[in-house]
All heavy atoms as a GROMACS GRO file, in nm:
protein
  598
    1VAL      N    1  14.387  12.854  12.625
    1VAL     CA    2  14.279  12.924  12.559
    1VAL      C    3  14.196  12.822  12.483
    1VAL      O    4  14.249  12.742  12.407
    1VAL     CB    5  14.333  13.030  12.460
    1VAL    CG1    6  14.221  13.095  12.383
    1VAL    CG2    7  14.417  13.133  12.532
    2ILE      N    8  14.067  12.827  12.507
    2ILE     CA    9  13.971  12.748  12.429
    2ILE      C   10  13.871  12.847  12.375
    2ILE      O   11  13.807  12.921  12.450
    2ILE     CB   12  13.900  12.642  12.515
    2ILE    CG1   13  14.001  12.546  12.578
    2ILE    CG2   14  13.799  12.565  12.429
    2ILE    CD1   15  13.939  12.448  12.676
    3THR      N   16  13.857  12.851  12.242
    3THR     CA   17  13.767  12.946  12.179
    3THR      C   18  13.708  12.885  12.054
    3THR      O   19  13.736  12.770  12.020
    3THR     CB   20  13.839  13.079  12.151
    3THR    OG1   21  13.745  13.178  12.109
    3THR    CG2   22  13.948  13.062  12.046
    4THR      N   23  13.625  12.961  11.984
    4THR     CA   24  13.566  12.914  11.859
    4THR      C   25  13.625  12.992  11.742
    4THR      O   26  13.680  13.102  11.762
    4THR     CB   27  13.413  12.934  11.858
    4THR    OG1   28  13.385  13.074  11.845
    4THR    CG2   29  13.349  12.877  11.983
    5PRO      N   30  13.611  12.939  11.622
    5PRO     CA   31  13.658  13.014  11.504
    5PRO      C   32  13.585  13.146  11.486
    5PRO      O   33  13.632  13.234  11.415
    5PRO     CB   34  13.630  12.920  11.387
    5PRO     CG   35  13.624  12.785  11.447
    5PRO     CD   36  13.567  12.805  11.586
    6ASN      N   37  13.470  13.162  11.551
    6ASN     CA   38  13.392  13.286  11.538
    6ASN      C   39  13.439  13.397  11.631
    6ASN      O   40  13.391  13.508  11.621
    6ASN     CB   41  13.244  13.257  11.566
    6ASN     CG   42  13.183  13.167  11.462
    6ASN    OD1   43  13.245  13.136  11.361
    6ASN    ND2   44  13.062  13.124  11.486
    7ALA      N   45  13.528  13.366  11.722
    7ALA     CA   46  13.576  13.467  11.816
    7ALA      C   47  13.677  13.558  11.749
    7ALA      O   48  13.744  13.519  11.654
    7ALA     CB   49  13.639  13.399  11.938
    8GLY      N   50  13.688  13.678  11.799
    8GLY     CA   51  13.777  13.776  11.738
    8GLY      C   52  13.925  13.740  11.745
    8GLY      O   53  14.004  13.792  11.667
    9VAL      N   54  13.963  13.652  11.833
    9VAL     CA   55  14.105  13.620  11.848
    9VAL      C   56  14.142  13.484  11.791
    9VAL      O   57  14.256  13.441  11.803
    9VAL     CB   58  14.148  13.626  11.996
    9VAL    CG1   59  14.132  13.765  12.053
    9VAL    CG2   60  14.073  13.524  12.079
   10SER      N   61  14.048  13.417  11.728
   10SER     CA   62  14.074  13.281  11.682
   10SER      C   63  14.190  13.272  11.582
   10SER      O   64  14.260  13.171  11.577
   10SER     CB   65  13.949  13.219  11.621
   10SER     OG   66  13.908  13.291  11.506
   11SER      N   67  14.214  13.378  11.507
   11SER     CA   68  14.323  13.374  11.410
   11SER      C   69  14.460  13.370  11.477
   11SER      O   70  14.560  13.337  11.414
   11SER     CB   71  14.315  13.494  11.315
   11SER     OG   72  14.326  13.615  11.388
   12PHE      N   73  14.464  13.402  11.606
   12PHE     CA   74  14.590  13.400  11.679
   12PHE      C   75  14.618  13.265  11.745
   12PHE      O   76  14.725  13.243  11.799
   12PHE     CB   77  14.593  13.509  11.786
   12PHE     CG   78  14.583  13.647  11.731
   12PHE    CD1   79  14.468  13.721  11.745
   12PHE    CD2   80  14.690  13.704  11.664
   12PHE    CE1   81  14.458  13.849  11.693
   12PHE    CE2   82  14.681  13.831  11.611
   12PHE     CZ   83  14.566  13.905  11.626
   13ILE      N   84  14.520  13.176  11.741
   13ILE     CA   85  14.534  13.047  11.806
   13ILE      C   86  14.602  12.949  11.711
   13ILE      O   87  14.558  12.930  11.598
   13ILE     CB   88  14.397  12.990  11.851
   13ILE    CG1   89  14.329  13.085  11.946
   13ILE    CG2   90  14.413  12.850  11.912
   13ILE    CD1   91  14.407  13.113  12.073
   14GLU      N   92  14.708  12.889  11.760
   14GLU     CA   93  14.774  12.782  11.688
   14GLU      C   94  14.732  12.652  11.758
   14GLU      O   95  14.778  12.624  11.868
   14GLU     CB   96  14.925  12.800  11.691
   14GLU     CG   97  14.972  12.925  11.620
   14GLU     CD   98  15.121  12.947  11.635
   14GLU    OE1   99  15.198  12.850  11.617
   14GLU    OE2  100  15.160  13.060  11.669
   15GLU      N  101  14.643  12.580  11.695
   15GLU     CA  102  14.580  12.462  11.752
   15GLU      C  103  14.680  12.368  11.819
   15GLU      O  104  14.776  12.323  11.757
   15GLU     CB  105  14.503  12.386  11.643
   15GLU     CG  106  14.431  12.263  11.689
   15GLU     CD  107  14.312  12.292  11.779
   15GLU    OE1  108  14.253  12.401  11.768
   15GLU    OE2  109  14.279  12.204  11.860
   16GLY      N  110  14.659  12.346  11.948
   16GLY     CA  111  14.744  12.255  12.023
   16GLY      C  112  14.875  12.314  12.071
   16GLY      O  113  14.947  12.252  12.147
   17ARG      N  114  14.909  12.435  12.025
   17ARG     CA  115  15.033  12.500  12.070
   17ARG      C  116  15.003  12.605  12.176
   17ARG      O  117  15.065  12.608  12.280
   17ARG     CB  118  15.108  12.563  11.954
   17ARG     CG  119  15.243  12.621  11.995
   17ARG     CD  120  15.321  12.681  11.881
   17ARG     NE  121  15.346  12.822  11.876
   17ARG     CZ  122  15.360  12.910  11.972
   17ARG    NH1  123  15.344  12.877  12.094
   17ARG    NH2  124  15.387  13.036  11.949
   18ASN      N  125  14.910  12.695  12.147
   18ASN     CA  126  14.877  12.799  12.245
   18ASN      C  127  14.727  12.803  12.276
   18ASN      O  128  14.679  12.896  12.338
   18ASN     CB  129  14.927  12.936  12.198
   18ASN     CG  130  14.861  12.983  12.071
   18ASN    OD1  131  14.778  12.915  12.012
   18ASN    ND2  132  14.898  13.101  12.026
   19GLY      N  133  14.655  12.704  12.231
   19GLY     CA  134  14.513  12.698  12.258
   19GLY      C  135  14.443  12.596  12.171
   19GLY      O  136  14.507  12.519  12.098
   20PHE      N  137  14.311  12.597  12.181
   20PHE     CA  138  14.228  12.505  12.104
   20PHE      C  139  14.110  12.580  12.044
   20PHE      O  140  14.056  12.671  12.107
   20PHE     CB  141  14.172  12.394  12.194
   20PHE     CG  142  14.277  12.306  12.255
   20PHE    CD1  143  14.315  12.325  12.387
   20PHE    CD2  144  14.337  12.205  12.182
   20PHE    CE1  145  14.411  12.245  12.445
   20PHE    CE2  146  14.433  12.124  12.240
   20PHE     CZ  147  14.471  12.143  12.372
   21LEU      N  148  14.071  12.539  11.926
   21LEU     CA  149  13.952  12.592  11.861
   21LEU      C  150  13.847  12.481  11.857
   21LEU      O  151  13.877  12.369  11.817
   21LEU     CB  152  13.983  12.637  11.718
   21LEU     CG  153  14.075  12.757  11.703
   21LEU    CD1  154  14.112  12.777  11.557
   21LEU    CD2  155  14.010  12.881  11.759
   22VAL      N  156  13.726  12.515  11.897
   22VAL     CA  157  13.616  12.420  11.889
   22VAL      C  158  13.501  12.487  11.812
   22VAL      O  159  13.483  12.608  11.822
   22VAL     CB  160  13.566  12.374  12.028
   22VAL    CG1  161  13.673  12.296  12.100
   22VAL    CG2  162  13.521  12.490  12.112
   23PRO      N  163  13.427  12.409  11.735
   23PRO     CA  164  13.314  12.467  11.662
   23PRO      C  165  13.210  12.523  11.760
   23PRO      O  166  13.190  12.467  11.868
   23PRO     CB  167  13.257  12.348  11.584
   23PRO     CG  168  13.369  12.250  11.575
   23PRO     CD  169  13.448  12.268  11.702
   24PRO      N  170  13.146  12.632  11.724
   24PRO     CA  171  13.044  12.690  11.811
   24PRO      C  172  12.932  12.588  11.840
   24PRO      O  173  12.892  12.514  11.751
   24PRO     CB  174  12.987  12.807  11.730
   24PRO     CG  175  13.088  12.835  11.625
   24PRO     CD  176  13.161  12.707  11.599
   25ALA      N  177  12.889  12.586  11.963
   25ALA     CA  178  12.776  12.503  12.008
   25ALA      C  179  12.802  12.353  11.994
   25ALA      O  180  12.709  12.275  11.998
   25ALA     CB  181  12.648  12.542  11.935
   26ASP      N  182  12.927  12.314  11.978
   26ASP     CA  183  12.960  12.171  11.965
   26ASP      C  184  13.005  12.119  12.102
   26ASP      O  185  13.124  12.124  12.136
   26ASP     CB  186  13.070  12.151  11.860
   26ASP     CG  187  13.094  12.005  11.827
   26ASP    OD1  188  13.066  11.918  11.914
   26ASP    OD2  189  13.142  11.978  11.716
   27VAL      N  190  12.910  12.073  12.178
   27VAL     CA  191  12.936  12.027  12.315
   27VAL      C  192  13.034  11.910  12.315
   27VAL      O  193  13.122  11.902  12.401
   27VAL     CB  194  12.804  11.990  12.385
   27VAL    CG1  195  12.828  11.931  12.522
   27VAL    CG2  196  12.714  12.112  12.393
   28ASP      N  197  13.020  11.820  12.219
   28ASP     CA  198  13.110  11.704  12.213
   28ASP      C  199  13.254  11.746  12.187
   28ASP      O  200  13.347  11.692  12.247
   28ASP     CB  201  13.063  11.605  12.107
   28ASP     CG  202  12.930  11.540  12.142
   28ASP    OD1  203  12.901  11.525  12.262
   28ASP    OD2  204  12.856  11.504  12.049
   29ALA      N  205  13.274  11.842  12.097
   29ALA     CA  206  13.410  11.890  12.069
   29ALA      C  207  13.470  11.959  12.191
   29ALA      O  208  13.588  11.940  12.222
   29ALA     CB  209  13.409  11.984  11.949
   30LEU      N  210  13.390  12.038  12.259
   30LEU     CA  211  13.436  12.105  12.380
   30LEU      C  212  13.473  12.002  12.487
   30LEU      O  213  13.578  12.012  12.550
   30LEU     CB  214  13.332  12.202  12.433
   30LEU     CG  215  13.367  12.276  12.562
   30LEU    CD1  216  13.496  12.355  12.547
   30LEU    CD2  217  13.253  12.366  12.604
   31ALA      N  218  13.388  11.902  12.504
   31ALA     CA  219  13.416  11.797  12.603
   31ALA      C  220  13.544  11.723  12.568
   31ALA      O  221  13.624  11.690  12.657
   31ALA     CB  222  13.298  11.701  12.611
   32ALA      N  223  13.566  11.697  12.439
   32ALA     CA  224  13.688  11.628  12.397
   32ALA      C  225  13.813  11.709  12.429
   32ALA      O  226  13.914  11.655  12.476
   32ALA     CB  227  13.682  11.596  12.247
   33VAL      N  228  13.806  11.840  12.406
   33VAL     CA  229  13.921  11.927  12.438
   33VAL      C  230  13.945  11.930  12.588
   33VAL      O  231  14.059  11.921  12.635
   33VAL     CB  232  13.900  12.069  12.381
   33VAL    CG1  233  14.000  12.167  12.440
   33VAL    CG2  234  13.914  12.068  12.230
   34LEU      N  235  13.839  11.941  12.666
   34LEU     CA  236  13.853  11.942  12.812
   34LEU      C  237  13.910  11.809  12.862
   34LEU      O  238  13.997  11.808  12.950
   34LEU     CB  239  13.720  11.975  12.878
   34LEU     CG  240  13.670  12.117  12.855
   34LEU    CD1  241  13.529  12.132  12.911
   34LEU    CD2  242  13.763  12.219  12.916
   35ASP      N  243  13.864  11.698  12.805
   35ASP     CA  244  13.920  11.567  12.841
   35ASP      C  245  14.069  11.562  12.807
   35ASP      O  246  14.150  11.511  12.886
   35ASP     CB  247  13.847  11.455  12.767
   35ASP     CG  248  13.711  11.423  12.826
   35ASP    OD1  249  13.684  11.462  12.942
   35ASP    OD2  250  13.630  11.360  12.754
   36ARG      N  251  14.104  11.615  12.693
   36ARG     CA  252  14.245  11.618  12.652
   36ARG      C  253  14.328  11.699  12.751
   36ARG      O  254  14.439  11.659  12.787
   36ARG     CB  255  14.253  11.678  12.512
   36ARG     CG  256  14.384  11.667  12.443
   36ARG     CD  257  14.368  11.712  12.300
   36ARG     NE  258  14.496  11.737  12.240
   36ARG     CZ  259  14.514  11.794  12.122
   36ARG    NH1  260  14.411  11.831  12.051
   36ARG    NH2  261  14.635  11.814  12.076
   37CYS      N  262  14.275  11.810  12.794
   37CYS     CA  263  14.346  11.894  12.892
   37CYS      C  264  14.365  11.820  13.024
   37CYS      O  265  14.472  11.826  13.085
   37CYS     CB  266  14.270  12.024  12.916
   37CYS     SG  267  14.268  12.137  12.775
   38LEU      N  268  14.262  11.750  13.067
   38LEU     CA  269  14.271  11.676  13.193
   38LEU      C  270  14.368  11.558  13.181
   38LEU      O  271  14.436  11.524  13.277
   38LEU     CB  272  14.133  11.625  13.235
   38LEU     CG  273  14.035  11.731  13.282
   38LEU    CD1  274  13.896  11.671  13.300
   38LEU    CD2  275  14.083  11.796  13.411
   39ALA      N  276  14.375  11.498  13.064
   39ALA     CA  277  14.462  11.382  13.043
   39ALA      C  278  14.609  11.420  13.028
   39ALA      O  279  14.697  11.337  13.053
   39ALA     CB  280  14.417  11.305  12.920
   40GLU      N  281  14.637  11.544  12.988
   40GLU     CA  282  14.774  11.586  12.962
   40GLU      C  283  14.807  11.717  13.035
   40GLU      O  284  14.842  11.816  12.971
   40GLU     CB  285  14.794  11.605  12.812
   40GLU     CG  286  14.763  11.484  12.728
   40GLU     CD  287  14.775  11.512  12.580
   40GLU    OE1  288  14.882  11.561  12.538
   40GLU    OE2  289  14.677  11.488  12.507
   41PRO      N  290  14.802  11.718  13.167
   41PRO     CA  291  14.826  11.845  13.239
   41PRO      C  292  14.966  11.903  13.216
   41PRO      O  293  14.981  12.025  13.213
   41PRO     CB  294  14.803  11.809  13.386
   41PRO     CG  295  14.814  11.662  13.392
   41PRO     CD  296  14.774  11.608  13.258
   42SER      N  297  15.064  11.819  13.195
   42SER     CA  298  15.200  11.872  13.173
   42SER      C  299  15.208  11.948  13.040
   42SER      O  300  15.283  12.044  13.026
   42SER     CB  301  15.303  11.761  13.177
   42SER     OG  302  15.278  11.667  13.075
   43ARG      N  303  15.128  11.906  12.944
   43ARG     CA  304  15.126  11.975  12.815
   43ARG      C  305  15.067  12.115  12.830
   43ARG      O  306  15.105  12.208  12.760
   43ARG     CB  307  15.044  11.894  12.716
   43ARG     CG  308  15.041  11.954  12.579
   43ARG     CD  309  14.983  11.858  12.480
   43ARG     NE  310  14.987  11.920  12.350
   43ARG     CZ  311  14.891  11.906  12.260
   43ARG    NH1  312  14.788  11.831  12.285
   43ARG    NH2  313  14.900  11.966  12.145
   44LEU      N  314  14.975  12.128  12.924
   44LEU     CA  315  14.912  12.258  12.946
   44LEU      C  316  15.012  12.362  12.994
   44LEU      O  317  14.999  12.481  12.962
   44LEU     CB  318  14.797  12.247  13.045
   44LEU     CG  319  14.678  12.163  13.000
   44LEU    CD1  320  14.572  12.160  13.109
   44LEU    CD2  321  14.621  12.214  12.870
   45ASP      N  322  15.113  12.320  13.069
   45ASP     CA  323  15.215  12.415  13.113
   45ASP      C  324  15.286  12.478  12.994
   45ASP      O  325  15.306  12.599  12.990
   45ASP     CB  326  15.316  12.347  13.205
   45ASP     CG  327  15.257  12.311  13.340
   45ASP    OD1  328  15.160  12.377  13.382
   45ASP    OD2  329  15.308  12.217  13.403
   46ALA      N  330  15.324  12.396  12.898
   46ALA     CA  331  15.390  12.448  12.777
   46ALA      C  332  15.295  12.536  12.697
   46ALA      O  333  15.334  12.641  12.644
   46ALA     CB  334  15.441  12.333  12.691
   47MET      N  335  15.170  12.493  12.689
   47MET     CA  336  15.071  12.572  12.616
   47MET      C  337  15.047  12.706  12.684
   47MET      O  338  15.028  12.808  12.618
   47MET     CB  339  14.940  12.495  12.602
   47MET     CG  340  14.951  12.377  12.507
   47MET     SD  341  14.794  12.291  12.488
   47MET     CE  342  14.703  12.412  12.393
   48ARG      N  343  15.048  12.705  12.817
   48ARG     CA  344  15.028  12.829  12.893
   48ARG      C  345  15.138  12.930  12.857
   48ARG      O  346  15.110  13.047  12.830
   48ARG     CB  347  15.028  12.800  13.042
   48ARG     CG  348  15.007  12.924  13.128
   48ARG     CD  349  15.013  12.893  13.277
   48ARG     NE  350  14.914  12.793  13.316
   48ARG     CZ  351  14.944  12.670  13.362
   48ARG    NH1  352  15.068  12.633  13.375
   48ARG    NH2  353  14.848  12.588  13.396
   49GLU      N  354  15.260  12.883  12.855
   49GLU     CA  355  15.372  12.972  12.821
   49GLU      C  356  15.360  13.022  12.677
   49GLU      O  357  15.385  13.139  12.649
   49GLU     CB  358  15.505  12.902  12.843
   49GLU     CG  359  15.539  12.882  12.989
   49GLU     CD  360  15.538  13.012  13.068
   49GLU    OE1  361  15.594  13.113  13.022
   49GLU    OE2  362  15.478  13.012  13.178
   50ALA      N  363  15.322  12.934  12.586
   50ALA     CA  364  15.305  12.974  12.445
   50ALA      C  365  15.193  13.077  12.432
   50ALA      O  366  15.206  13.173  12.355
   50ALA     CB  367  15.276  12.852  12.359
   51ALA      N  368  15.085  13.059  12.507
   51ALA     CA  369  14.974  13.155  12.503
   51ALA      C  370  15.019  13.291  12.557
   51ALA      O  371  14.985  13.396  12.501
   51ALA     CB  372  14.854  13.102  12.583
   52ARG      N  373  15.095  13.289  12.664
   52ARG     CA  374  15.147  13.416  12.720
   52ARG      C  375  15.239  13.485  12.620
   52ARG      O  376  15.230  13.606  12.601
   52ARG     CB  377  15.222  13.390  12.850
   52ARG     CG  378  15.133  13.363  12.966
   52ARG     CD  379  15.214  13.342  13.091
   52ARG     NE  380  15.129  13.306  13.202
   52ARG     CZ  381  15.168  13.239  13.307
   52ARG    NH1  382  15.294  13.199  13.318
   52ARG    NH2  383  15.084  13.209  13.403
   53ASP      N  384  15.327  13.408  12.557
   53ASP     CA  385  15.418  13.466  12.458
   53ASP      C  386  15.339  13.526  12.342
   53ASP      O  387  15.371  13.634  12.294
   53ASP     CB  388  15.516  13.361  12.407
   53ASP     CG  389  15.618  13.318  12.511
   53ASP    OD1  390  15.632  13.389  12.614
   53ASP    OD2  391  15.682  13.213  12.491
   54SER      N  392  15.237  13.455  12.297
   54SER     CA  393  15.154  13.506  12.188
   54SER      C  394  15.084  13.635  12.229
   54SER      O  395  15.080  13.731  12.153
   54SER     CB  396  15.048  13.402  12.148
   54SER     OG  397  15.109  13.287  12.096
   55ALA      N  398  15.029  13.636  12.350
   55ALA     CA  399  14.958  13.755  12.397
   55ALA      C  400  15.052  13.875  12.409
   55ALA      O  401  15.013  13.988  12.377
   55ALA     CB  402  14.891  13.726  12.531
   56ARG      N  403  15.173  13.850  12.454
   56ARG     CA  404  15.270  13.961  12.468
   56ARG      C  405  15.307  14.021  12.333
   56ARG      O  406  15.343  14.139  12.325
   56ARG     CB  407  15.396  13.910  12.537
   56ARG     CG  408  15.380  13.889  12.684
   56ARG     CD  409  15.513  13.847  12.748
   56ARG     NE  410  15.489  13.799  12.881
   56ARG     CZ  411  15.508  13.673  12.922
   56ARG    NH1  412  15.555  13.583  12.839
   56ARG    NH2  413  15.481  13.638  13.046
   57ALA      N  414  15.298  13.942  12.228
   57ALA     CA  415  15.336  13.990  12.094
   57ALA      C  416  15.227  14.074  12.029
   57ALA      O  417  15.253  14.143  11.932
   57ALA     CB  418  15.370  13.870  12.004
   58TRP      N  419  15.103  14.070  12.080
   58TRP     CA  420  14.993  14.146  12.022
   58TRP      C  421  14.988  14.286  12.080
   58TRP      O  422  15.019  14.308  12.195
   58TRP     CB  423  14.859  14.083  12.052
   58TRP     CG  424  14.840  13.941  12.009
   58TRP    CD1  425  14.913  13.873  11.916
   58TRP    CD2  426  14.742  13.851  12.057
   58TRP    NE1  427  14.865  13.745  11.906
   58TRP    CE2  428  14.761  13.729  11.990
   58TRP    CE3  429  14.640  13.860  12.151
   58TRP    CZ2  430  14.680  13.619  12.013
   58TRP    CZ3  431  14.560  13.751  12.173
   58TRP    CH2  432  14.580  13.631  12.105
   59THR      N  433  14.944  14.377  11.997
   59THR     CA  434  14.915  14.511  12.046
   59THR      C  435  14.763  14.527  12.043
   59THR      O  436  14.692  14.452  11.973
   59THR     CB  437  14.978  14.619  11.957
   59THR    OG1  438  14.917  14.614  11.827
   59THR    CG2  439  15.129  14.600  11.945
   60TRP      N  440  14.713  14.623  12.118
   60TRP     CA  441  14.569  14.649  12.114
   60TRP      C  442  14.524  14.689  11.975
   60TRP      O  443  14.415  14.653  11.931
   60TRP     CB  444  14.531  14.757  12.216
   60TRP     CG  445  14.521  14.702  12.353
   60TRP    CD1  446  14.607  14.724  12.457
   60TRP    CD2  447  14.423  14.612  12.403
   60TRP    NE1  448  14.568  14.654  12.568
   60TRP    CE2  449  14.454  14.584  12.538
   60TRP    CE3  450  14.310  14.551  12.348
   60TRP    CZ2  451  14.376  14.499  12.616
   60TRP    CZ3  452  14.233  14.467  12.427
   60TRP    CH2  453  14.267  14.442  12.560
   61LYS      N  454  14.609  14.760  11.903
   61LYS     CA  455  14.574  14.800  11.766
   61LYS      C  456  14.558  14.676  11.678
   61LYS      O  457  14.463  14.667  11.600
   61LYS     CB  458  14.679  14.894  11.707
   61LYS     CG  459  14.644  14.937  11.565
   61LYS     CD  460  14.744  15.035  11.511
   61LYS     CE  461  14.718  15.082  11.371
   61LYS     NZ  462  14.615  15.024  11.291
   62GLN      N  463  14.650  14.581  11.689
   62GLN     CA  464  14.637  14.458  11.610
   62GLN      C  465  14.509  14.384  11.645
   62GLN      O  466  14.440  14.333  11.556
   62GLN     CB  467  14.757  14.366  11.635
   62GLN     CG  468  14.886  14.416  11.576
   62GLN     CD  469  15.005  14.336  11.624
   62GLN    OE1  470  15.019  14.308  11.742
   62GLN    NE2  471  15.091  14.298  11.530
   63PHE      N  472  14.478  14.378  11.773
   63PHE     CA  473  14.354  14.311  11.815
   63PHE      C  474  14.233  14.381  11.755
   63PHE      O  475  14.145  14.317  11.697
   63PHE     CB  476  14.344  14.306  11.967
   63PHE     CG  477  14.215  14.247  12.015
   63PHE    CD1  478  14.197  14.110  12.014
   63PHE    CD2  479  14.112  14.328  12.056
   63PHE    CE1  480  14.077  14.054  12.056
   63PHE    CE2  481  13.991  14.274  12.098
   63PHE     CZ  482  13.975  14.136  12.098
   64ARG      N  483  14.226  14.513  11.769
   64ARG     CA  484  14.112  14.588  11.716
   64ARG      C  485  14.101  14.571  11.566
   64ARG      O  486  13.992  14.548  11.512
   64ARG     CB  487  14.125  14.737  11.751
   64ARG     CG  488  14.094  14.770  11.894
   64ARG     CD  489  14.084  14.922  11.915
   64ARG     NE  490  14.199  14.996  11.865
   64ARG     CZ  491  14.308  15.024  11.937
   64ARG    NH1  492  14.317  14.985  12.062
   64ARG    NH2  493  14.407  15.093  11.884
   65ASP      N  494  14.214  14.584  11.495
   65ASP     CA  495  14.212  14.570  11.350
   65ASP      C  496  14.166  14.430  11.308
   65ASP      O  497  14.087  14.415  11.216
   65ASP     CB  498  14.350  14.599  11.290
   65ASP     CG  499  14.390  14.746  11.301
   65ASP    OD1  500  14.304  14.830  11.337
   65ASP    OD2  501  14.508  14.776  11.276
   66GLY      N  502  14.217  14.329  11.375
   66GLY     CA  503  14.178  14.191  11.343
   66GLY      C  504  14.032  14.165  11.373
   66GLY      O  505  13.962  14.100  11.295
   67PHE      N  506  13.985  14.216  11.485
   67PHE     CA  507  13.845  14.199  11.521
   67PHE      C  508  13.756  14.270  11.420
   67PHE      O  509  13.657  14.214  11.372
   67PHE     CB  510  13.820  14.252  11.662
   67PHE     CG  511  13.681  14.229  11.709
   67PHE    CD1  512  13.643  14.105  11.758
   67PHE    CD2  513  13.587  14.331  11.704
   67PHE    CE1  514  13.513  14.082  11.800
   67PHE    CE2  515  13.457  14.309  11.746
   67PHE     CZ  516  13.420  14.184  11.794
   68ALA      N  517  13.791  14.393  11.384
   68ALA     CA  518  13.712  14.470  11.288
   68ALA      C  519  13.710  14.401  11.152
   68ALA      O  520  13.606  14.394  11.086
   68ALA     CB  521  13.766  14.612  11.276
   69GLU      N  522  13.824  14.349  11.111
   69GLU     CA  523  13.832  14.279  10.982
   69GLU      C  524  13.743  14.154  10.983
   69GLU      O  525  13.668  14.130  10.888
   69GLU     CB  526  13.975  14.240  10.952
   69GLU     CG  527  13.992  14.168  10.819
   69GLU     CD  528  14.137  14.129  10.793
   69GLU    OE1  529  14.228  14.198  10.844
   69GLU    OE2  530  14.157  14.030  10.722
   70GLY      N  531  13.750  14.077  11.090
   70GLY     CA  532  13.667  13.958  11.100
   70GLY      C  533  13.519  13.991  11.101
   70GLY      O  534  13.438  13.924  11.036
   71LEU      N  535  13.484  14.094  11.172
   71LEU     CA  536  13.345  14.138  11.179
   71LEU      C  537  13.297  14.183  11.041
   71LEU      O  538  13.188  14.148  10.997
   71LEU     CB  539  13.330  14.250  11.282
   71LEU     CG  540  13.190  14.300  11.310
   71LEU    CD1  541  13.102  14.188  11.363
   71LEU    CD2  542  13.195  14.415  11.410
   72HIS      N  543  13.381  14.260  10.974
   72HIS     CA  544  13.346  14.307  10.840
   72HIS      C  545  13.324  14.189  10.745
   72HIS      O  546  13.229  14.188  10.666
   72HIS     CB  547  13.456  14.399  10.786
   72HIS     CG  548  13.432  14.447  10.647
   72HIS    ND1  549  13.327  14.526  10.612
   72HIS    CD2  550  13.500  14.422  10.532
   72HIS    CE1  551  13.330  14.550  10.482
   72HIS    NE2  552  13.434  14.487  10.431
   73GLU      N  553  13.411  14.088  10.752
   73GLU     CA  554  13.397  13.970  10.666
   73GLU      C  555  13.265  13.898  10.694
   73GLU      O  556  13.197  13.855  10.600
   73GLU     CB  557  13.514  13.875  10.686
   73GLU     CG  558  13.645  13.926  10.630
   73GLU     CD  559  13.763  13.840  10.669
   73GLU    OE1  560  13.744  13.733  10.734
   73GLU    OE2  561  13.877  13.878  10.635
   74LYS      N  562  13.229  13.884  10.820
   74LYS     CA  563  13.105  13.816  10.855
   74LYS      C  564  12.983  13.894  10.805
   74LYS      O  565  12.889  13.836  10.751
   74LYS     CB  566  13.094  13.797  11.007
   74LYS     CG  567  13.198  13.709  11.065
   74LYS     CD  568  13.178  13.565  11.028
   74LYS     CE  569  13.283  13.481  11.098
   74LYS     NZ  570  13.292  13.348  11.046
   75VAL      N  571  12.985  14.026  10.821
   75VAL     CA  572  12.873  14.108  10.777
   75VAL      C  573  12.865  14.107  10.624
   75VAL      O  574  12.756  14.094  10.567
   75VAL     CB  575  12.886  14.253  10.830
   75VAL    CG1  576  12.786  14.345  10.765
   75VAL    CG2  577  12.871  14.253  10.982
   76ALA      N  578  12.978  14.117  10.556
   76ALA     CA  579  12.980  14.118  10.411
   76ALA      C  580  12.930  13.986  10.353
   76ALA      O  581  12.868  13.983  10.246
   76ALA     CB  582  13.120  14.149  10.360
   77ALA      N  583  12.956  13.876  10.423
   77ALA     CA  584  12.914  13.744  10.377
   77ALA      C  585  12.762  13.727  10.383
   77ALA      O  586  12.707  13.644  10.312
   77ALA     CB  587  12.983  13.635  10.458
   78ARG      N  588  12.699  13.805  10.467
   78ARG     CA  589  12.552  13.794  10.480
   78ARG      C  590  12.487  13.868  10.366
   78ARG      O  591  12.386  13.857  10.321
   78ARG     CB  592  12.506  13.851  10.613
   78ARG     CG  593  12.552  13.762  10.724
   78ARG     CD  594  12.492  13.806  10.853
   78ARG     NE  595  12.478  13.687  10.935
   78ARG     CZ  596  12.383  13.664  11.018
   78ARG    NH1  597  12.289  13.751  11.036
   78ARG    NH2  598  12.378  13.554  11.089
   0.00000   0.00000   0.00000
């Protein structure tokens, strides 16, 4: 999983364990993560399993609640 901190599921990402977070619109950061993935394909297998395990632990209710909370925080900050 590669996502940004602005995505609804970013709070579930454990950097380098089950995915990567890159700043929005940061092409260099995205390229660095993609280079890292290409350089360490065996690590991706472990990360894939960790991502699957994380996804299995979530319920749709948790996802909706987390997304709604994040959205509310962003709107309230404006």
